[in-house]
C-alpha positions, 0 to 999 in steps of 0.5 A: 568746283567751277573753273570758269574764268573769273569765277570765285571757286563756286561749288555747283553740284548737279545730280539727276533724278528722272527725266531724259537729260543725258540723251536730249541735253547731254551737256546739261550739268556743264550748262547748269554750272555755267549759268549758275556761275555767270549769275553768281558772278554778275548778280551778287551784291557782294561777290567777294562774300560768295567765295566758295558758295554752293548752289545744288542743282537737281535735274528731275522730272515732272513727277518730282517737281509736282511733289516738291511744289505740292509739299513746299508751295501747296501747288499740286502741279509740276512747274519748270524750276523751283528754288529753295534758298537756305538763308534769308536775303542779306544773312550770312552763314555761321563763321567757318561754314561754307555758304550754301545758298540753296537748291534748284530743281528743274523738271525735264518734261515741262522744260521740253514742253515750254521750249517747244511751245516758245520756239526756243532751243532747249539749251537756251531755255534750260540756261534761262531757268537756271539763271532765274532760279539762281537769282531767287537764291540770291534774294531776287523776286518778281511778285511786284512789277518793279521787282519783275523788271529788275529780275528780267533785266538781270536775266537778259544781261546774264544770258547775253554774257553767255551768248544766249538770246533775250528769253523774253523777246519772243513772248513780247512779240507774240503777246501773252502769256506774261513774262512771269507766267512763262517762267513761273507757271507752277 
């Protein structure tokens, strides 16, 4: 359960399955929880409705994300983050049951490769991917340009509230790849 100031007692269990998370990003679980709580607090349509909501986060490796991406999205390659919503946007859980928003999975090797290629601190890129994935669990998407702008603005605001820089600033200065390609390469 989160003890973040202003949180609504969210449940953010974090588990590991591969990757060098503990050695290279020792506070990964705490960073993940902080980013998910900030996203739930800032981006929910009805924050009170999310009281006790759960987001499960799996810190994995490229092999795991490749398998998940292949099995659930038909794309046989690793990607940085996958989001698996448990409910359709706007729906509610059955009465008396906790609100399990869904699961996130992140790939260690892809995360490291992207952070290095984009000249970003590993912790900042990791936090961005957790925010991005959590927004997907809340029903946000970036398939259309207008949706992408809304989602990117939310990401910027949430990351700014965490004291992290604009994740798109470097990409805008350096040109391609597009913002969405940098996040959802898989």
